[in-house]
N, C-alpha and C positions, 0 to 999 in steps of 0.2 A: 504494500500500500504506500501511499505518499505521492510526491511530485518530483519532477526533475525539470531542468531547463536545458536549452541548447543555445550555443553561441555561434554566430556567423559574423566574422570580422570583429568589429568592436561592439556589436549588439548582442543582447541576450533576450531570449523569449521570456514571456510571462511563464508562470508555473504551469506545467503540463502534468495531468494525472497519469499515473503509471499505466493505466489501462485506457487511455484516451482513444477515442474513435479517430479514424483517419482524417475526417474533416476538422476535428479539433486541433490535431497536430498541424494540418495544413494551414489553418487560420493563424495559429501561433507563429509559424514560420513566415507567412506572407505579411504579417504585421511588421516585420523588420524591413527597414528601408533598403537594405542590400539585396533583398529577394523580391522578385516580381511575381512569378508564378511557379508553384511546385505541384506535383501530383504525389499524393500519399496513398499507399495501399497497405492493408494489413493482411495477415493470414486469415484463413477461413474461420469464422466463429469468434467467440469471446477469448480473452486471455486464457491460456491453458492452466491446468491444475497446479503447475509449479509456479504460477504467477509470473509467467514469462510472456512478454508481448514483443512482437516483431513488426516493424514498419519498414516499408521500402519507400524512399523519398527520391523522386526524380526532379531535378531542376529543369523546368521548361524554359523559363526566361529569367534573366537578371538585367538590371538596369544597363542601358547602353554605356559603353566606355568602361565597364568594370570587368574584373576577372573573377571567375568562379573560385570560391574558397571552400575549404573543408569545414564541415560542422564540427563543433567541439562540445564537450559536456563539462561545463565549468562548475556546476553545483547540483546537488540533489538533496531531497528530503524524503528519502525512501526508507521503508522499514522492511526487514530488519536492518540494523545499522551496517551490516556487511553487504547490503544489496549494491549492485553496480549498474551503470549504464554503459553499454558498449556500442561503439560505432565502427562500421567497416565500410570502406570505399570499394565499390564494385567497378573494376576496370576491365573492359573488354579488349583483350589483346588481338582479337581477330575482327574487330569492328572498324568501320571507316565512318567517320563523322563528317557531315557536310555542313560547314558553317553558313550562317546567314539565312537559313530557311525560316519561314514564317508559319506559325501554327494556323491550321485551317486552309492553307493555300495548297492546291494540288501540284505535285511535281512528278516528273517522269524521270526515272533513273535507269540507265542501261548498264548491266553488269556483265563482265566477261570473266569467267572463272577458269581455274586450272587445277587439276589434281594429277594423280599418278598416271591416269589414262590420257592426259593431255588437255588442251584447251577445249572449252565447250564450243558448239557450233551455232548456238542461237545468237 
């Protein structure tokens, strides 16, 4: 039980309940000036019996002219006292990111791939 906060740059969210819904976490993050839009999802169903809650946070947009920063866990008020908040950055080493795309705008992308059998023909 209890609450925790997340930090982004020099800003810290308001207190977030340990079992907050995805929309509550999203609202806390989007209240920070350094974040414009995030998508937050949780696992299926309520927090599990071990009182573990997992969220996936995707940064959709940040203010123009800024650089994406890591989230930090500066403080918490969780019980029991040895409770922790852990953050992990998911990096896709086989992904290609196309900068400058706008949400809601259709795009067409042509991909040419290669494996042990050679290049695709499409």
